[in-house]
C-alpha positions, -999 to +999 in steps of 0.1 A: -310+466-051-329+489-076-296+508-083-280+475-093-309+465-115-308+498-134-270+493-139-275+459-154-303+470-177-285+502-188-265+487-216-294+468-232-316+499-231-350+503-246-355+507-283-362+542-296-399+535-294-397+523-258-397+488-243-411+461-266-439+439-254-428+404-245-440+374-264-439+338-253-452+321-285-420+305-297-411+335-318-374+327-317-380+294-336-367+309-368-332+310-353-331+272-346-327+243-370-351+214-373-326+191-357-321+214-327-359+216-322-362+179-325-336+174-298-352+199-276-385+181-277-369+147-271-349+160-241-380+177-227-400+145-228-371+125-214-368+149-185-405+146-178-402+107-175-400+100-137-379+068-138-351+086-158-350+115-134-351+093-103-326+067-114-305+089-138-271+082-123-277+044-121-289+044-158-259+064-168-236+038-152-255+009-168-253+026-202-216+029-199-212-008-190-235-020-217-225+003-246-190+013-236-178+048-226-174+061-262-208+052-275-226+061-242-208+095-242-217+101-278-254+095-271-253+119-241-236+146-261-262+143-289-290+146-264-290+158-228-255+172-227-259+189-261-291+205-250-281+219-216-243+224-216-222+251-233-194+227-240-162+214-224-135+237-239-133+274-240-139+274-278-170+253-274-183+277-247-176+307-269-196+291-298-226+286-275-223+322-262-224+335-298-255+315-304-271+330-273-261+365-284-282+361-315-312+359-291-301+389-272-289+368-242-257+372-221-237+344-205-239+335-168-213+306-165-218+279-139-191+255-129-210+222-121-191+213-090-207+210-056-205+187-026-235+166-017-246+166+019-233+136+038-210+127+010-177+109+018-154+130+038-126+145+017-090+139+029-072+172+033-078+203+012-067+190-022-102+186-037-113+221-026-080+236-038-085+220-072-120+235-074-105+269-065-083+267-096-114+258-117-134+288-103-105+312-110-104+299-146-141+304-149-137+340-138-112+346-166-134+328-191-165+349-180-145+381-185-131+369-219-166+362-232-175+398-233-174+412-269-158+444-258-143+457-225-172+467-203-165+496-179-196+488-160-182+454-151-214+435-161-198+401-165-216+376-142-207+342-129-224+316-106-205+304-076-211+272-056-199+276-021-198+238-014-172+235-041-148+254-018-159+241+016-173+210+032-211+206+035-205+191+069-189+223+081-218+243+065-242+222+086-223+229+118-222+266+111-259+267+101-268+249+134-247+274+154-260+306+139-296+295+145-290+295+183-302+326+201-273+348+213-246+325+198-244+341+164-221+370+176-192+346+177-196+341+139-205+376+128-199+386+092-175+413+105-154+388+124-152+364+094-144+393+071-115+404+094-102+368+095-103+367+056-083+400+054-058+392+082-053+355+076-050+351+114-064+320+131-101+321+139-112+304+171-148+293+172-161+274+202-185+252+183-157+238+160-130+214+168-094+220+157-098+202+123-130+221+115-115+254+125-085+247+102-109+238+073-129+270+079-098+291+078-087+274+045-123+279+031-123+316+040-090+320+022-103+303-009-135+324-010-114+355-005-091+346-034-121+340-058-137+373-050-104+392-051-097+378-086-133+384-097-131+420-085-098+425-104-114+410-136-147+430-130-168+398-128-197+398-104-203+366-084-238+353-079-237+327-050-261+299-056-286+287-030-281+251-022-299+227+002-321+246+026-302+231+056-270+247+044-283+281+034-280+299+068-242+292+067-240+302+030-258+335+038-234+341+067-204+337+044-219+359+017-225+386+043-188+383+053-177+386+017-201+415+012-187+434+042-153+432+025-161+436-011-195+453-017-186+489-009-205+513-033-173+533-036-156+503-052-183+497-077-201+470-057-219+447-053-194+421-064-209+393-043-247+386-046-268+363-026-296+341-038-330+343-021-356+316-027-389+335-031-410+303-025-397+298+011-418+313+039-391+333+056-375+347+025-392+381+026-382+388+062-346+376+055-344+398+024-357+428+043-332+423+072-302+418+048-312+449+027-315+470+059-281+457+072-264+465+039-279+500+039-267+507+075-232+495+066-231+516+034-229+485+012-243+479-023-267+450-022-269+424-050-298+399-052-306+369-073-343+362-066-351+326-073-387+318-082-402+284-091-397+277-128-430+283-146-435+261-176-461+286-189-435+313-192-408+295-211-398+295-247-385+262-259-366+276-289-339+291-267-308+269-263-301+249-231-336+242-218-351+252-193-356+282-216-356+319-212-383+340-230-370+364-255-367+393-231-333+401-246-348+408-280-374+431-263-346+454-250-340+439-215-306+428-202-310+390-198-283+366-185-287+329-193-272+304-169-250+279-188-231+251-171-199+238-189-174+210-183-168+174-190-195+147-192-183+133-159-187+166-142-219+179-158-242+149-160-246+143-122-251+181-119-279+180-145-296+150-129-297+167-095-312+198-112-338+176-129-347+160-096-351+194-079-375+205-107-393+173-115-428+187-109-421+216-133-407+193-160-437+170-158-460+200-162-442+216-191-470+208-216-470+242-234-433+239-244-440+204-258-470+218-277-451+247-292-422+225-303-445+198-318-465+224-337-434+241-351-420+207-362-453+197-378-453+230-397-418+225-410-423+188-419-457+191-435-450+224-453-454+261-449-490+260-459-499+245-426-504+270-398-511+258-363-520+284-336-500+278-304-532+286-285 
């Protein structure tokens, strides 16, 4: 894990005088226009309004019926979509990435496709196969966003497992691996072998249809990682609902068995660990030891609760990243991209997950308000952020 962190930080490197101290006082405001800061403040206040977060999808549908699709879409693009999303086309994404690079940030693209638990059962594999094509294009776009070819392979991309396999199947697998003594039938090694060979995998806890879907899902995951490895893009698998995470961790372990060899420049597949859950430390310790025994590189995305006190509201696509990049650190910013129809439900779900943080983000609102007052009332007015 430390070896991986050093690799990712190596290109940013410290300045000749050493690492610069971090500042969280809105120092990057000079890179943002007044209109952008006004939008950031408006969106932040909207996201802190409980009725909007709770009933966001219903309000979006109501707005479309009342205003029409064109006007409703224009309002969203000028506000929430414009604040959080890189864009819809490759050119729009590149423009957003260039803006991030002025702040010393690197892109971490996120395709906003996921299946909700207990959602309507998909007919066949067509929906998941379509998502596979989208993920493969995201790999290519992630690679293409690098300014120059990177021999270290430090392009990163987020991956949602439930875009490629059913949440119902994930629940079945999670329930099975929790049973004492039953997990051997679904070992990472056995799943990895099934991915490589393409042979039928028989699992006693699954019926014929579920087994067929598992086989197809393993094939999709294998194809994404294979393509990412060829393009030298590292995949950070997102945590999702806690009820699904044991199954997702099993699948990540299977992919790691196949693709995270240190000899091949791994880790190419990273798992997410939610630091605020009670059993995370023990799980992280077990997984790190297992990777070490198997001679695998170990990639970790450690997810902590968002802290409003540590955010800088001048960085694009709030929630914001402090200007670590300008202080000499290698910093990757998660940026979703896609159409309004794809991204808005994704953003609403993220707002619902982080509603307590959004309501408590007072410091960001204060910094934004102070900077806007300073600009509107003239340079002679100086307001301390403290």
